[in-house]
C-alpha positions as a Markdown table, in Angstrom:
| # | Residue | x | y | z |
|---|---|---|---|---|
| 1 | Unk | 0.0 | 0.0 | 0.0 |
| 2 | Unk | 2.4 | 2.7 | -1.2 |
| 3 | Unk | 1.6 | 6.1 | -2.6 |
| 4 | Unk | 4.2 | 5.5 | -5.3 |
| 5 | Unk | 2.1 | 2.7 | -6.8 |
| 6 | Unk | -1.2 | 4.7 | -6.6 |
| 7 | Unk | -2.1 | 6.0 | -10.0 |
| 8 | Unk | -4.8 | 8.4 | -8.7 |
| 9 | Unk | -3.9 | 11.6 | -7.0 |
| 10 | Unk | -4.0 | 11.6 | -3.2 |
| 11 | Unk | -4.1 | 14.4 | -0.7 |
| 12 | Unk | -6.9 | 17.0 | -0.8 |
| 13 | Unk | -7.8 | 16.2 | -4.5 |
| 14 | Unk | -8.0 | 12.6 | -3.7 |
| 15 | Unk | -10.2 | 13.3 | -0.7 |
| 16 | Unk | -12.6 | 15.3 | -2.7 |
| 17 | Unk | -12.9 | 12.5 | -5.3 |
| 18 | Unk | -13.5 | 9.9 | -2.5 |
| 19 | Unk | -16.4 | 12.0 | -1.2 |
| 20 | Unk | -18.1 | 11.6 | -4.5 |
| 21 | Unk | -17.3 | 7.9 | -4.7 |
| 22 | Unk | -18.7 | 7.4 | -1.2 |
| 23 | Unk | -22.0 | 9.0 | -2.1 |
| 24 | Unk | -22.3 | 7.1 | -5.4 |
| 25 | Unk | -21.5 | 3.7 | -3.7 |
| 26 | Unk | -23.3 | 4.4 | -0.4 |
| 27 | Unk | -26.2 | 2.0 | -1.0 |
| 28 | Unk | -24.2 | -0.8 | -2.4 |
| 29 | Unk | -21.5 | -0.7 | 0.3 |
| 30 | Unk | -24.3 | -0.5 | 3.0 |
| 31 | Unk | -25.8 | -3.6 | 1.4 |
| 32 | Unk | -22.4 | -5.4 | 1.7 |
| 33 | Unk | -22.0 | -4.4 | 5.4 |
| 34 | Unk | -25.5 | -5.7 | 6.0 |
| 35 | Unk | -24.6 | -9.0 | 4.3 |
| 36 | Unk | -21.5 | -9.6 | 6.4 |
| 37 | Unk | -23.3 | -8.7 | 9.6 |
| 38 | Unk | -21.5 | -5.7 | 11.0 |
| 39 | Unk | -23.1 | -5.3 | 14.5 |
| 40 | Unk | -22.8 | -3.5 | 17.8 |
| 41 | Unk | -19.7 | -4.3 | 19.8 |
| 42 | Unk | -17.6 | -5.6 | 16.9 |
| 43 | Unk | -14.0 | -4.6 | 16.2 |
| 44 | Unk | -13.3 | -3.6 | 12.6 |
| 45 | Unk | -10.2 | -2.8 | 10.5 |
| 46 | Unk | -10.6 | -0.5 | 7.4 |
| 47 | Unk | -7.5 | -1.0 | 5.3 |
| 48 | Unk | -6.7 | 1.8 | 2.8 |
| 49 | Unk | -9.4 | 3.9 | 4.5 |
| 50 | Unk | -8.6 | 7.1 | 2.6 |
| 51 | Unk | -10.8 | 9.9 | 4.1 |
| 52 | Unk | -12.5 | 7.5 | 6.4 |
| 53 | Unk | -16.0 | 7.5 | 5.0 |
| 54 | Unk | -16.5 | 3.7 | 5.4 |
| 55 | Unk | -14.7 | 3.8 | 8.8 |
| 56 | Unk | -17.4 | 6.3 | 9.9 |
| 57 | Unk | -20.2 | 4.0 | 8.8 |
| 58 | Unk | -18.5 | 1.0 | 10.5 |
| 59 | Unk | -18.2 | 3.1 | 13.7 |
| 60 | Unk | -21.9 | 4.0 | 13.5 |
| 61 | Unk | -22.8 | 0.3 | 13.2 |
| 62 | Unk | -20.6 | -1.1 | 16.0 |
| 63 | Unk | -21.5 | 1.7 | 18.4 |
| 64 | Unk | -19.6 | 2.9 | 21.5 |
| 65 | Unk | -18.9 | -0.6 | 22.6 |
| 66 | Unk | -17.1 | -1.5 | 19.4 |
| 67 | Unk | -13.9 | -0.1 | 17.8 |
| 68 | Unk | -12.7 | 0.8 | 14.3 |
| 69 | Unk | -9.2 | 1.2 | 13.1 |
| 70 | Unk | -8.5 | 2.9 | 9.8 |
| 71 | Unk | -5.2 | 2.4 | 8.0 |
| 72 | Unk | -3.8 | 4.5 | 5.2 |
| 73 | Unk | -0.6 | 6.1 | 4.0 |
| 74 | Unk | -2.2 | 9.4 | 2.8 |
| 75 | Unk | -1.3 | 11.7 | 5.7 |
| 76 | Unk | -3.5 | 14.6 | 4.4 |
| 77 | Unk | -6.6 | 12.4 | 4.0 |
| 78 | Unk | -6.1 | 10.9 | 7.5 |
| 79 | Unk | -5.8 | 14.3 | 9.1 |
| 80 | Unk | -9.1 | 15.3 | 7.4 |
| 81 | Unk | -10.6 | 12.1 | 8.6 |
| 82 | Unk | -9.5 | 12.7 | 12.2 |
| 83 | Unk | -11.0 | 16.2 | 12.2 |
| 84 | Unk | -14.3 | 14.9 | 10.8 |
| 85 | Unk | -14.5 | 12.1 | 13.4 |
| 86 | Unk | -13.9 | 14.7 | 16.1 |
| 87 | Unk | -16.6 | 16.9 | 14.7 |
| 88 | Unk | -19.0 | 14.0 | 14.8 |
| 89 | Unk | -17.9 | 13.1 | 18.3 |
| 90 | Unk | -16.9 | 9.6 | 17.2 |
| 91 | Unk | -14.6 | 8.3 | 19.9 |
| 92 | Unk | -14.5 | 4.7 | 18.7 |
| 93 | Unk | -12.3 | 5.3 | 15.6 |
| 94 | Unk | -8.5 | 5.4 | 15.5 |
| 95 | Unk | -6.7 | 6.4 | 12.3 |
| 96 | Unk | -3.1 | 5.3 | 11.7 |
| 97 | Unk | -0.6 | 6.1 | 9.0 |
| 98 | Unk | 0.4 | 2.5 | 8.4 |
| 99 | Unk | 0.9 | 0.0 | 5.6 |
| 100 | Unk | -1.2 | -3.1 | 5.4 |
| 101 | Unk | 2.0 | -5.1 | 5.7 |
| 102 | Unk | 2.6 | -3.6 | 9.1 |
| 103 | Unk | -0.8 | -4.4 | 10.5 |
| 104 | Unk | 0.1 | -7.6 | 12.4 |
| 105 | Unk | 0.0 | -6.0 | 15.8 |
| 106 | Unk | -3.5 | -4.6 | 15.4 |
| 107 | Unk | -5.8 | -7.7 | 15.6 |
| 108 | Unk | -7.7 | -9.7 | 16.2 |
| 109 | Unk | -10.7 | -8.1 | 14.4 |
| 110 | Unk | -14.2 | -9.4 | 13.8 |
| 111 | Unk | -14.4 | -7.6 | 10.4 |
| 112 | Unk | -11.6 | -6.5 | 8.0 |
| 113 | Unk | -12.7 | -4.4 | 5.1 |
| 114 | Unk | -10.9 | -2.9 | 2.0 |
| 115 | Unk | -12.4 | -0.9 | -0.8 |
| 116 | Unk | -10.6 | 0.1 | -4.0 |
| 117 | Unk | -7.2 | -1.0 | -2.5 |
| 118 | Unk | -6.1 | -4.3 | -4.0 |
| 119 | Unk | -6.2 | -3.0 | -7.6 |
| 120 | Unk | -3.5 | -0.5 | -6.6 |
| 121 | Unk | -1.2 | -3.1 | -5.1 |
| 122 | Unk | 1.6 | -4.9 | -7.0 |
| 123 | Unk | 1.2 | -7.9 | -4.5 |
| 124 | Unk | -2.5 | -8.1 | -3.7 |
| 125 | Unk | -2.3 | -11.8 | -2.5 |
| 126 | Unk | 0.3 | -10.9 | 0.0 |
| 127 | Unk | -1.9 | -8.0 | 1.3 |
| 128 | Unk | -4.9 | -10.3 | 1.5 |
| 129 | Unk | -2.9 | -12.9 | 3.5 |
| 130 | Unk | -1.9 | -10.1 | 5.9 |
| 131 | Unk | -5.5 | -9.0 | 6.3 |
| 132 | Unk | -6.6 | -12.6 | 7.0 |
| 133 | Unk | -3.9 | -12.7 | 9.6 |
| 134 | Unk | -5.5 | -9.9 | 11.5 |
| 135 | Unk | -8.9 | -11.7 | 11.7 |
| 136 | Unk | -10.0 | -13.6 | 14.8 |
| 137 | Unk | -11.5 | -17.0 | 14.4 |
| 138 | Unk | -14.9 | -16.7 | 12.7 |
| 139 | Unk | -14.1 | -13.2 | 11.6 |
| 140 | Unk | -15.0 | -11.9 | 8.1 |
| 141 | Unk | -12.9 | -10.3 | 5.4 |
| 142 | Unk | -14.8 | -8.2 | 2.9 |
| 143 | Unk | -13.3 | -6.5 | -0.2 |
| 144 | Unk | -14.7 | -4.3 | -3.0 |
| 145 | Unk | -12.7 | -3.6 | -6.1 |
| 146 | Unk | -13.0 | -2.8 | -9.8 |
| 147 | Unk | -13.1 | -4.4 | -13.1 |
| 148 | Unk | -12.1 | -1.1 | -14.7 |
| 149 | Unk | -12.5 | -2.1 | -18.4 |
| 150 | Unk | -16.1 | -3.1 | -17.7 |
| 151 | Unk | -17.6 | 0.3 | -17.3 |
| 152 | Unk | -19.4 | 1.9 | -20.3 |
| 153 | Unk | -20.6 | 5.0 | -22.0 |
| 154 | Unk | -23.5 | 5.2 | -24.5 |
| 155 | Unk | -23.5 | 6.5 | -27.1 |
| 156 | Unk | -19.9 | 5.6 | -27.8 |
| 157 | Unk | -17.5 | 8.4 | -26.9 |
| 158 | Unk | -13.9 | 8.3 | -28.1 |
| 159 | Unk | -12.7 | 10.4 | -25.2 |
| 160 | Unk | -14.2 | 7.8 | -22.8 |
| 161 | Unk | -12.5 | 4.9 | -24.6 |
| 162 | Unk | -9.2 | 6.8 | -24.4 |
| 163 | Unk | -9.7 | 7.5 | -20.7 |
| 164 | Unk | -10.2 | 3.8 | -20.0 |
| 165 | Unk | -7.1 | 2.9 | -22.0 |
| 166 | Unk | -4.9 | 5.5 | -20.3 |
| 167 | Unk | -6.0 | 4.5 | -16.8 |
| 168 | Unk | -5.4 | 0.8 | -17.5 |
| 169 | Unk | -2.0 | 1.4 | -19.0 |
| 170 | Unk | -0.9 | 3.8 | -16.3 |
| 171 | Unk | -2.0 | 1.3 | -13.6 |
| 172 | Unk | -0.3 | -1.7 | -15.3 |
| 173 | Unk | 2.9 | 0.3 | -15.7 |
| 174 | Unk | 3.0 | 0.4 | -11.9 |
| 175 | Unk | 2.4 | -3.3 | -11.6 |
| 176 | Unk | -1.2 | -2.9 | -10.6 |
| 177 | Unk | -4.3 | -4.8 | -11.9 |
| 178 | Unk | -7.1 | -2.5 | -12.8 |
| 179 | Unk | -9.3 | -5.5 | -13.6 |
| 180 | Unk | -8.8 | -7.4 | -10.4 |
| 181 | Unk | -12.5 | -7.6 | -9.5 |
| 182 | Unk | -13.4 | -11.0 | -11.0 |
| 183 | Unk | -10.3 | -12.6 | -9.5 |
| 184 | Unk | -11.4 | -11.7 | -5.9 |
| 185 | Unk | -13.5 | -14.8 | -5.0 |
| 186 | Unk | -10.7 | -17.2 | -6.0 |
| 187 | Unk | -8.1 | -15.0 | -4.2 |
| 188 | Unk | -10.1 | -15.1 | -1.0 |
| 189 | Unk | -10.5 | -18.8 | -1.3 |
| 190 | Unk | -6.8 | -19.3 | -1.8 |
| 191 | Unk | -6.1 | -17.5 | 1.5 |
| 192 | Unk | -8.1 | -20.3 | 3.3 |
| 193 | Unk | -11.3 | -18.4 | 3.9 |
| 194 | Unk | -14.6 | -20.3 | 3.8 |
| 195 | Unk | -18.2 | -19.4 | 2.9 |
| 196 | Unk | -17.2 | -17.2 | 0.0 |
| 197 | Unk | -19.9 | -14.8 | -1.2 |
| 198 | Unk | -19.9 | -12.4 | -4.2 |
| 199 | Unk | -22.0 | -9.6 | -5.6 |
| 200 | Unk | -21.6 | -6.9 | -8.2 |
| 201 | Unk | -22.3 | -3.2 | -8.0 |
| 202 | Unk | -22.3 | -0.8 | -11.0 |
| 203 | Unk | -24.1 | 2.6 | -10.6 |
| 204 | Unk | -25.0 | 4.3 | -13.9 |
| 205 | Unk | -27.4 | 6.9 | -15.2 |
| 206 | Unk | -28.2 | 9.8 | -17.4 |
| 207 | Unk | -27.6 | 12.3 | -14.6 |
| 208 | Unk | -26.2 | 12.4 | -11.2 |
| 209 | Unk | -22.8 | 12.0 | -9.5 |
| 210 | Unk | -22.2 | 8.5 | -11.0 |
| 211 | Unk | -21.7 | 10.2 | -14.3 |
| 212 | Unk | -18.9 | 12.4 | -12.8 |
| 213 | Unk | -16.7 | 9.6 | -11.7 |
| 214 | Unk | -15.0 | 9.2 | -15.1 |
| 215 | Unk | -14.2 | 12.9 | -15.4 |
| 216 | Unk | -13.0 | 13.3 | -11.9 |
| 217 | Unk | -10.8 | 10.2 | -12.1 |
| 218 | Unk | -9.3 | 11.4 | -15.4 |
| 219 | Unk | -8.5 | 14.7 | -13.8 |
| 220 | Unk | -6.8 | 12.9 | -10.9 |
| 221 | Unk | -4.8 | 10.6 | -13.0 |
| 222 | Unk | -3.6 | 13.2 | -15.4 |
| 223 | Unk | -0.2 | 13.7 | -13.7 |
| 224 | Unk | 0.5 | 10.0 | -13.7 |
| 225 | Unk | -0.6 | 9.7 | -17.3 |
| 226 | Unk | 1.6 | 12.6 | -18.4 |
| 227 | Unk | 4.6 | 11.5 | -16.3 |
| 228 | Unk | 4.4 | 8.0 | -17.8 |
| 229 | Unk | 4.5 | 9.5 | -21.3 |
| 230 | Unk | 1.1 | 8.0 | -22.3 |
| 231 | Unk | -0.4 | 11.4 | -23.2 |
| 232 | Unk | 0.6 | 15.1 | -23.3 |
| 233 | Unk | -0.8 | 17.6 | -20.8 |
| 234 | Unk | -3.0 | 19.1 | -23.5 |
| 235 | Unk | -4.3 | 15.7 | -24.5 |
| 236 | Unk | -5.1 | 14.8 | -20.9 |
| 237 | Unk | -6.9 | 18.1 | -20.4 |
| 238 | Unk | -8.9 | 17.7 | -23.6 |
| 239 | Unk | -10.1 | 14.2 | -22.5 |
| 240 | Unk | -11.1 | 15.5 | -19.1 |
| 241 | Unk | -13.0 | 18.4 | -20.6 |
| 242 | Unk | -14.9 | 16.0 | -22.9 |
| 243 | Unk | -15.8 | 13.7 | -20.1 |
| 244 | Unk | -17.2 | 16.6 | -18.1 |
| 245 | Unk | -19.3 | 17.5 | -21.1 |
| 246 | Unk | -20.6 | 13.9 | -21.4 |
| 247 | Unk | -21.5 | 14.0 | -17.7 |
| 248 | Unk | -23.6 | 17.1 | -18.3 |
| 249 | Unk | -25.4 | 15.7 | -21.3 |
| 250 | Unk | -28.5 | 13.9 | -20.2 |
| 251 | Unk | -28.7 | 12.1 | -23.5 |
| 252 | Unk | -25.7 | 10.0 | -22.6 |
| 253 | Unk | -25.5 | 7.0 | -20.1 |
| 254 | Unk | -22.3 | 6.7 | -18.1 |
| 255 | Unk | -21.5 | 4.1 | -15.6 |
| 256 | Unk | -18.9 | 3.7 | -12.9 |
| 257 | Unk | -16.4 | 0.8 | -13.3 |
| 258 | Unk | -18.0 | -2.6 | -12.4 |
| 259 | Unk | -17.3 | -3.3 | -8.7 |
| 260 | Unk | -17.0 | -6.9 | -7.4 |
| 261 | Unk | -17.9 | -7.3 | -3.8 |
| 262 | Unk | -16.4 | -10.5 | -2.2 |
| 263 | Unk | -16.4 | -11.7 | 1.4 |
| 264 | Unk | -15.3 | -14.8 | 3.3 |
| 265 | Unk | -15.1 | -16.2 | 6.9 |
| 266 | Unk | -12.0 | -17.3 | 8.7 |
| 267 | Unk | -12.6 | -20.9 | 10.0 |
């Protein structure tokens, strides 16, 4: 879990993008947390927590008798998250600037959760194994991640196709897998987890914030795309501008990337 391998901008820009993502995926993530049975008094680890939006939801569900630990390497996002938790008077959340591979001293947890993390890691199986190691017996690991190439735009938009290509190539150049989603069930099974469950989420529409995800993401990957030599600054800006125009056009349908939700229980 290193900032160097993360193709999308972090810091304040990343936090703003994550706010939109949280609102777009609020219903589907809530459904997943219902499915895995997050309840009062539980202990939860949110790995790659970013600005802490899911950490806050976990804290709300486990109540004062439970605890939530959020891990991330983005110092700016974590400071924002701490301030927001204090404003909400949430005393059952702790945020730590820490790598998933250094999480062995934190468990055991009833729930370990990660969203949009594994697709940014060159060694996702090793990260999963470490997450499983922080679970107590009977605990549940739940992950959500993308099949990036599976989101769509209708009618066809060349700028959208170029955006998908640029993101995928920039991610793979860093050793990441932008289409890891369908692999998740077998990956969790290979860690020794049982009772594997899977679902798919893919918000889409002709209006609303789901349509903004592509433009915001393109804006936030522009630096990585340009520094990798995949496009010029002008080309990246032109693609971003076109995607914002598509988002405003109610004649078009835009989706988020397909998100695979997978969970399993530690025997």
